Every structure is written in C-alpha cells, then in structure tokens.
C-alpha positions in Angstrom: 61.6 147.6 100.0 63.5 150.6 101.4 63.1 151.0 105.1 62.4 154.7 105.8 63.7 156.4 108.9 61.3 158.7 110.8 62.7 161.4 113.1 60.0 162.2 115.7 59.4 163.3 119.3 57.0 162.0 122.0 54.6 164.9 121.8 54.3 165.4 118.0 50.8 164.7 116.6 52.1 164.8 113.1 54.6 162.1 113.9 51.7 159.9 115.2 49.9 160.5 111.9 53.0 159.7 109.9 53.6 156.5 111.8 50.0 155.5 111.5 50.3 156.0 107.6 53.2 153.7 107.5 51.5 151.0 109.7 48.3 151.2 107.6 50.2 150.6 104.5 52.3 147.8 106.0 55.6 149.7 105.6 58.3 148.9 108.0 60.2 151.9 109.3 62.8 152.9 111.9 61.9 155.5 114.4 64.5 157.8 115.9 63.3 159.9 118.8 65.1 163.2 118.5 63.9 164.2 122.0 65.3 161.1 123.6 68.7 160.9 121.9 70.9 163.9 121.3 72.6 162.0 118.5 69.3 161.7 116.7 68.6 165.4 117.2 72.0 166.3 115.6 71.5 163.8 112.8 68.1 165.3 112.1 69.4 168.8 111.9 72.4 167.7 109.7 70.0 166.0 107.2 67.1 168.5 107.1 68.6 171.8 108.2 66.0 172.1 111.0 65.0 170.8 114.3 61.3 170.4 113.6 59.6 167.0 113.2 58.5 164.8 111.6 61.2 164.3 109.0 61.5 161.2 107.0 64.6 159.8 105.3 63.8 157.5 102.4 67.1 156.2 101.1 68.7 159.7 101.4 65.6 161.6 100.1 64.6 163.9 102.9 60.9 164.7 103.4 60.0 167.5 105.9 56.7 167.2 107.7 53.7 164.9 107.0 53.7 165.0 103.2 52.0 161.8 102.1 52.3 162.4 98.3 56.1 163.0 98.6 56.6 159.9 100.8 54.6 157.7 98.4 56.6 159.1 95.5 60.0 158.4 97.3 58.9 154.9 98.2 57.7 154.2 94.6 54.1 153.8 95.5 52.8 156.3 92.9 
C-alpha cells in the first residue's frame, strides 16, 4: 500500500483527526511537521500552494484539509 505523507503542526486539531483516521484504519503514514522543520514548510507550500495544514500527499495526489472521501479515493479504499 502507498504510504501517505501528512503535513501537520503541533496545534492543529484537524491534523489530529486526520492522524486518528489513518491509525483507526491501520494505514501507515509519514508525518512531516511544518512548524518544526522549515524544509517541510517549504515543501508543503510547493506541493499545495498554501501554508495551511493538514495537507496529505498520496503518491503525488495532494489533498488539502481533512477530506476523508478524497483520501479514501486516493488510497483506493472506495
């Protein structure tokens, strides 16, 4: 299965909800904290065109915000 990348920050409640969704569904993910590493913040902006989180990268498909249907579709779960 594809291992999604989640761009998040320490104080983002939607990021917590997104990570909980992945954990609940036994989906491994990589978390990149945009507020802890400036490289991840730049990467986030380059990929999504914004600085807001959460942003999920599923094999190059960029999903902005907590959008469960879009994430499921990108992962082939629908």
